[in-house]
C-alpha positions as CSV (number, residue, x, y, z in Angstrom):
1,M,21.6,18.5,21.3
2,T,25.2,19.4,20.5
3,P,26.4,22.7,22.2
4,P,29.5,24.6,21.1
5,P,32.7,23.3,22.7
6,P,33.7,25.6,25.8
7,V,38.5,3.3,27.1
8,A,38.5,1.1,29.1
9,P,36.7,-2.0,27.9
10,S,33.2,-2.5,29.2
11,E,32.8,-4.7,32.2
12,G,30.0,-6.6,33.7
13,A,26.6,-8.0,32.6
14,D,25.4,-4.8,31.1
15,D,27.6,-5.3,28.1
16,A,25.3,-8.1,26.7
17,A,22.1,-6.3,25.7
18,P,19.1,-8.6,25.7
19,R,16.8,-8.5,22.7
20,H,13.6,-6.6,22.9
21,A,10.6,-8.8,23.1
22,R,8.5,-6.9,20.6
23,R,10.3,-7.1,17.3
24,S,9.4,-5.9,13.8
25,P,9.9,-8.4,10.9
26,H,13.1,-6.4,10.1
27,A,14.7,-6.8,13.5
28,A,16.2,-10.3,13.1
29,R,17.9,-9.2,9.9
30,A,19.0,-5.9,11.4
31,R,20.5,-7.3,14.6
32,G,23.0,-9.2,12.4
33,V,23.9,-5.9,10.6
34,A,25.9,-4.6,13.5
35,L,26.6,-7.5,15.7
36,A,27.6,-10.2,13.2
37,G,29.3,-8.0,10.6
38,L,26.9,-8.0,7.7
39,A,27.4,-6.3,4.4
40,V,24.7,-3.6,3.9
41,V,23.8,-2.1,0.6
42,C,21.7,1.1,0.2
43,L,19.1,0.7,-2.5
44,G,16.7,3.1,-4.2
45,A,15.1,5.6,-1.9
46,G,17.0,4.3,1.1
47,A,15.8,0.7,1.8
48,L,18.5,-1.6,3.0
49,T,19.2,-5.2,2.1
50,S,21.4,-7.2,4.5
51,V,23.5,-10.1,3.3
52,A,25.1,-12.4,5.9
53,V,28.9,-13.0,5.4
54,D,29.6,-15.2,8.4
55,G,26.8,-17.7,8.2
56,A,24.5,-15.6,10.3
57,Q,20.9,-16.8,9.9
58,D,17.6,-15.1,10.6
59,E,15.7,-16.4,13.7
60,T,13.1,-19.1,13.0
61,V,9.6,-17.9,13.4
62,A,7.4,-20.4,15.2
63,R,4.1,-21.0,13.4
64,P,1.0,-22.7,14.8
65,A,0.5,-26.3,13.6
66,V,-2.4,-27.0,11.3
67,R,-4.0,-30.4,11.2
68,A,-4.5,-31.9,7.8
69,G,-8.2,-31.9,6.8
70,A,-9.3,-29.7,9.7
71,P,-12.0,-27.2,8.6
72,T,-11.0,-23.6,8.7
73,P,-13.4,-21.7,10.9
74,T,-15.1,-18.7,9.4
75,P,-14.6,-15.6,11.5
76,T,-17.7,-13.7,12.5
77,P,-17.2,-10.0,12.1
78,T,-18.0,-7.9,15.1
79,P,-19.5,-4.6,14.3
80,T,-17.5,-1.8,15.8
81,P,-18.0,2.0,15.5
82,A,-15.7,3.7,13.0
83,C,-12.6,5.2,14.6
84,V,-12.4,8.9,14.2
85,P,-8.9,10.4,14.7
86,A,-8.3,13.6,16.5
87,P,-8.5,16.7,14.4
88,L,-5.6,17.3,12.0
89,E,-4.4,20.3,14.0
90,Q,-4.2,18.2,17.1
91,R,-2.2,15.4,15.5
92,A,0.2,18.0,14.0
93,A,0.8,19.7,17.3
94,A,1.4,16.3,19.0
95,T,4.6,15.8,16.9
96,L,6.2,18.9,18.4
97,V,8.6,19.1,21.5
98,V,9.3,22.7,22.2
99,G,11.4,24.7,24.6
100,L,10.1,27.5,26.9
101,P,12.9,30.1,26.9
102,D,13.0,31.9,30.3
103,V,9.7,30.5,31.4
104,R,9.6,29.8,35.2
105,T,5.9,29.1,35.8
106,A,3.1,27.4,33.9
107,T,1.0,30.6,34.0
108,E,3.3,32.6,31.8
109,P,2.0,33.4,28.2
110,L,4.3,31.1,26.3
111,A,3.6,28.2,28.6
112,R,-0.1,28.7,28.2
113,E,0.2,29.0,24.4
114,V,2.1,25.8,23.7
115,V,0.0,23.7,26.1
116,A,-3.3,25.0,24.6
117,L,-1.8,24.2,21.2
118,G,-1.5,20.6,22.2
119,V,2.2,20.0,21.8
120,G,3.5,16.5,22.5
121,G,6.2,17.7,24.8
122,V,8.1,20.5,26.3
123,F,11.9,21.0,26.7
124,L,13.4,22.5,29.9
125,S,16.8,24.1,29.9
126,E,18.9,26.2,32.2
127,S,16.7,29.2,31.7
128,N,13.8,27.4,33.2
129,V,15.6,26.5,36.4
130,V,15.7,28.5,39.7
131,T,15.2,25.8,42.3
132,A,14.2,22.1,42.3
133,Q,10.9,23.1,43.9
134,Q,10.2,25.7,41.2
135,V,10.9,23.2,38.4
136,A,8.6,20.7,40.0
137,G,5.9,23.3,40.1
138,L,6.5,24.2,36.5
139,S,6.2,20.6,35.3
140,E,3.1,20.0,37.5
141,G,1.4,23.1,36.3
142,L,2.1,22.3,32.6
143,R,0.6,18.9,32.9
144,A,-2.4,20.1,34.9
145,A,-3.1,22.8,32.2
146,A,-2.7,20.2,29.4
147,G,-5.1,17.7,31.0
148,R,-3.4,15.0,29.0
149,P,-0.1,13.1,29.0
150,L,2.7,15.5,28.2
151,L,6.4,14.7,27.8
152,V,8.6,16.9,30.0
153,S,12.2,16.6,28.7
154,T,15.6,18.0,29.3
155,D,19.2,17.3,28.3
156,E,21.2,15.9,31.2
157,E,24.2,13.9,29.9
158,S,26.5,14.6,32.9
159,G,29.7,16.5,32.3
160,R,29.6,19.7,30.2
161,V,26.0,19.1,28.8
162,A,24.0,19.2,32.0
163,L,21.0,21.5,31.8
164,M,19.6,20.4,35.1
165,R,23.0,20.6,37.0
166,D,21.3,22.8,39.6
167,V,18.8,20.0,40.3
168,V,20.9,16.9,40.0
169,G,24.4,18.2,40.9
170,A,27.6,18.2,38.9
171,G,28.9,14.9,37.5
172,P,31.8,13.5,35.4
173,S,31.8,13.5,31.7
174,P,30.8,10.2,29.9
175,R,34.4,9.7,28.9
176,R,35.6,10.0,32.5
177,M,32.9,7.6,33.6
178,A,34.1,4.9,31.1
179,E,37.7,5.4,32.1
180,R,37.1,5.2,35.9
181,D,33.9,3.2,36.6
182,T,32.3,-0.1,35.8
183,P,29.0,-0.2,33.8
184,E,27.3,-1.1,37.0
185,A,28.6,2.0,38.7
186,V,27.5,4.1,35.8
187,R,24.1,2.6,35.9
188,Q,23.8,3.5,39.6
189,R,24.9,7.1,38.9
190,A,22.4,7.4,36.1
191,A,19.7,6.0,38.3
192,A,20.4,8.7,40.9
193,T,20.3,11.3,38.1
194,G,17.0,9.9,36.9
195,A,15.5,10.0,40.4
196,A,16.4,13.7,40.7
197,L,14.9,14.4,37.3
198,A,11.7,12.4,38.1
199,S,11.3,14.3,41.4
200,V,10.9,17.6,39.4
201,G,8.6,16.0,36.8
202,V,11.0,15.3,34.0
203,D,10.2,12.0,32.3
204,L,12.4,12.2,29.1
205,D,16.2,12.8,29.1
206,L,17.9,13.5,25.8
207,A,20.8,11.2,26.8
208,P,23.0,9.2,26.5
209,V,25.4,9.9,23.7
210,L,26.3,6.8,21.7
211,D,28.6,8.7,19.3
212,L,32.2,7.4,18.9
213,D,34.9,10.0,19.7
214,G,38.4,9.6,21.0
215,G,39.6,13.1,20.1
216,P,40.1,16.2,22.2
217,A,37.9,16.3,25.2
218,G,36.6,19.7,24.2
219,G,35.6,18.8,20.7
220,V,32.1,19.0,19.3
221,I,31.4,15.5,20.8
222,G,34.7,14.9,22.6
223,D,34.3,13.8,26.2
224,R,30.5,13.6,25.7
225,S,31.3,10.2,24.1
226,F,31.9,7.2,26.4
227,S,34.6,5.9,24.0
228,A,35.9,5.6,20.4
229,D,35.5,1.9,20.7
230,P,32.0,0.7,19.6
231,A,31.6,-2.1,22.1
232,T,32.7,0.2,25.0
233,A,30.4,3.0,23.9
234,A,27.5,0.6,23.6
235,G,28.1,-1.0,27.0
236,Y,28.4,2.2,28.9
237,G,25.7,4.0,26.9
238,L,23.3,1.2,27.7
239,A,24.3,1.2,31.3
240,Y,23.5,4.9,31.6
241,A,20.2,4.4,29.7
242,R,19.2,1.6,32.0
243,G,19.9,3.7,35.1
244,L,17.6,6.4,33.8
245,T,15.0,3.7,33.1
246,D,15.4,2.3,36.6
247,A,14.3,5.7,37.9
248,G,11.3,5.9,35.5
249,V,12.9,8.4,33.1
250,L,12.9,7.6,29.4
251,P,16.4,7.7,27.8
252,T,17.2,9.0,24.3
253,M,20.0,7.5,22.3
254,K,21.9,10.0,20.2
255,H,23.0,11.3,17.7
256,F,22.1,8.7,14.9
257,P,23.8,7.7,12.7
258,G,26.8,8.9,14.7
259,H,28.2,12.4,15.1
260,G,31.7,11.4,16.1
261,R,33.2,11.6,12.6
262,S,32.2,15.3,12.2
263,T,34.4,17.9,13.9
264,V,32.0,20.7,12.7
265,D,29.5,22.2,15.2
266,S,26.1,21.7,13.7
267,H,24.8,24.6,15.8
268,A,26.6,26.8,13.3
269,T,26.9,25.1,9.9
270,S,26.6,21.8,8.1
271,S,29.2,19.2,7.5
272,L,29.6,16.1,5.3
273,V,30.8,12.7,6.5
274,T,32.3,10.8,3.5
275,A,32.6,7.3,5.1
276,G,30.9,4.5,3.2
277,L,27.9,2.7,4.6
278,D,29.9,-0.5,5.2
279,E,32.3,1.5,7.3
280,L,29.5,3.1,9.3
281,V,27.9,-0.3,9.9
282,A,31.2,-1.6,11.2
283,T,31.7,1.3,13.6
284,D,29.4,4.2,14.3
285,L,26.1,2.2,13.9
286,L,27.2,-0.6,16.3
287,P,26.2,1.1,19.5
288,F,22.8,2.1,18.0
289,Q,22.2,-1.5,16.9
290,S,22.9,-2.7,20.4
291,A,20.4,-0.1,21.8
292,I,17.7,-1.0,19.3
293,D,18.1,-4.7,20.1
294,A,17.7,-3.8,23.8
295,G,14.5,-1.9,23.1
296,A,15.5,1.7,23.0
297,P,12.4,3.9,23.2
298,V,13.8,7.1,21.6
299,I,16.6,7.8,19.1
300,M,17.7,11.3,18.1
301,L,18.9,12.0,14.6
302,N,21.6,14.6,14.1
303,H,22.1,17.4,11.5
304,V,25.2,15.9,9.8
305,Q,25.1,15.0,6.1
306,Y,26.3,11.6,5.0
307,A,27.6,10.8,1.5
308,A,26.4,7.2,1.9
309,L,22.9,8.3,2.7
310,D,22.0,11.7,1.5
311,P,24.9,14.1,0.8
312,D,22.7,17.2,0.4
313,R,20.5,16.8,3.5
314,P,21.2,16.4,7.2
315,A,20.2,13.0,8.6
316,S,17.4,14.7,10.6
317,L,15.7,15.6,7.3
318,S,16.8,12.6,5.2
319,P,14.3,9.8,4.2
320,R,17.3,7.5,3.7
321,A,18.5,8.0,7.3
322,Y,15.1,7.2,8.7
323,A,14.8,4.2,6.4
324,L,18.2,2.9,7.7
325,L,17.0,3.4,11.3
326,R,13.8,1.5,10.7
327,D,15.5,-1.3,8.8
328,M,17.8,-1.8,11.8
329,G,14.6,-2.8,13.7
330,F,13.8,0.4,15.5
331,E,10.1,0.7,16.5
332,G,10.2,3.7,18.9
333,V,10.1,7.5,18.5
334,A,12.6,9.1,16.1
335,I,13.2,12.7,17.2
336,T,15.2,15.4,15.5
337,D,17.9,17.4,17.2
338,S,16.8,21.0,17.6
339,V,15.8,22.4,14.2
340,G,16.9,25.9,15.2
341,M,20.5,24.8,14.8
342,G,22.4,26.4,11.9
343,A,22.9,23.2,9.9
344,V,19.1,23.2,9.4
345,N,17.9,26.7,10.1
346,L,20.2,28.4,7.6
347,R,18.4,26.4,4.8
348,W,15.0,25.7,6.2
349,D,13.0,27.9,8.5
350,F,11.2,26.4,11.5
351,P,7.9,25.6,9.6
352,A,9.6,24.1,6.6
353,A,12.0,22.1,8.8
354,A,9.0,20.6,10.6
355,V,7.4,19.5,7.4
356,E,10.6,18.1,5.9
357,A,11.5,16.2,9.1
358,V,8.1,14.5,9.5
359,A,7.9,13.8,5.8
360,A,11.3,12.1,6.0
361,G,10.3,9.9,8.9
362,A,10.6,11.9,12.1
363,D,8.0,11.3,14.8
364,A,8.9,14.2,17.0
365,V,10.4,17.6,15.9
366,L,12.5,19.3,18.6
367,T,12.9,23.1,18.8
368,T,14.3,24.9,21.8
369,D,12.1,27.9,20.9
370,G,8.4,27.4,21.7
371,H,7.6,30.7,20.0
372,Q,7.8,28.8,16.7
373,A,5.3,26.2,17.7
374,V,2.2,27.7,16.1
375,R,3.9,28.3,12.8
376,M,5.3,24.7,12.8
377,R,1.9,23.2,13.6
378,D,0.2,25.3,10.9
379,A,2.8,24.3,8.3
380,L,2.3,20.6,9.0
381,V,-1.5,21.0,8.7
382,E,-1.1,22.9,5.4
383,A,1.4,20.4,4.0
384,V,-1.2,17.6,4.6
385,R,-4.0,19.6,3.0
386,T,-1.9,20.3,-0.1
387,G,-0.6,16.8,-0.4
388,R,3.0,17.6,0.3
389,L,2.9,15.5,3.5
390,P,1.0,12.2,3.5
391,E,-1.6,12.3,6.3
392,Q,-0.8,8.7,7.1
393,R,2.8,9.7,7.9
394,L,1.7,12.5,10.2
395,T,-0.9,10.2,11.9
396,E,1.8,7.6,12.6
397,A,4.2,10.2,14.1
398,A,1.4,11.6,16.3
399,A,0.5,8.0,17.5
400,R,4.1,7.2,18.4
401,V,4.7,10.4,20.4
402,T,1.3,10.0,22.2
403,A,2.2,6.4,23.2
404,L,5.6,7.5,24.4
405,A,3.9,10.1,26.6
406,G,1.6,7.5,28.1
407,G,-1.5,8.5,26.1
408,D,-3.8,6.4,23.9
409,P,-2.4,6.4,20.3
410,V,-5.6,4.9,19.0
411,A,-7.7,7.8,20.4
412,M,-5.2,10.2,18.8
413,S,-4.7,8.6,15.4
414,C,-6.8,5.4,15.2
415,V,-3.4,3.7,14.9
416,D,-1.9,1.3,17.5
417,V,1.9,1.4,17.7
418,A,4.6,-0.4,19.6
419,R,6.2,1.3,22.6
420,P,9.6,-0.3,23.1
421,T,10.8,-0.7,26.6
422,L,14.5,-0.9,27.4
423,A,15.3,-4.4,28.5
424,G,18.3,-5.4,30.5
425,P,19.6,-7.2,33.6
426,T,17.9,-6.7,36.9
427,A,18.5,-3.2,38.3
428,V,21.6,-2.8,40.3
429,P,20.6,-2.5,44.0
């Protein structure tokens, strides 16, 4: 999330992000978009066509050899029972990640309500923290009451956005890290942060920031950005993400497709980025492409409007923004920034925002206010029943969030989905 305001080049092996082993058919094309400088053209409802300009070629796909004249065996179908997905209400709730304002124990009414609803995850902020032992008890109690895999998330970037500062301790801003430390040192720092988060039951961190910003430190993004240079931001962002992964905490790359060009606080109002798509591809999208190629499990979309994608809708509710993300090869969970922020909430209330986001391509809808969860769940169910939201889209979203939490996506949705895992060099000792 993006709260109101109160470059050195990358070094070391972390700068070269290995490709993720499980790749969609789009990924070989998409990797060239950012890393080889491809020309990208937005077509129709947001699909992308990539054209190589420097002789880049798609990877060759190995195919099994077939002997001439060899008979083709006829497969024998194996009868299997028909798969029955979870009830529509359960699939709808699984797409929600909700905050618990001022909740300190799992027995409080709001905690019991959202867990019984079947939300995919909860979001813990400063109002949920008294001591590390208390946060651990809250996380453990929520999971015990749920009786199923449940994402427990927070927003710990280090620096001024540090909602678990009382648990993990104070740390330098990302910009300061990139100026003073090597990527290996940043990875070690993030691993220590991740270990502290894991010790209190947090398994998803809404960090790191991959936005490009070299402006005033106190700007909307400002010193939350590692650098204004795409390669430096990518290298340090991936180092931070790998450190969290080393500790068993899932990282979230944000804020796609890049918040650094907007100086407007989306907590309060909307803004429009006028840069063309080719300019975004050459700059803001580069760190995200590196993260996708490395197997990023979660990417957060921001509430900024982009003239090159959808000038009248924030990226978090724009089908073209999600089409761009998927065409770049992303197979993980796409999550919105909090839909209670002014750039969304002044135009769409919580239930409408949930429907618009999932219909556009979001897998998880974040709100810091869990009191809205029932209304959001009900709106998603009603939208499917009235045909405004394709059931297949909701089913896919629920499957991805369930898989991310460690559950069985087939049991939830009768759909198997990939769960990308962040690849990288061996963990720093």
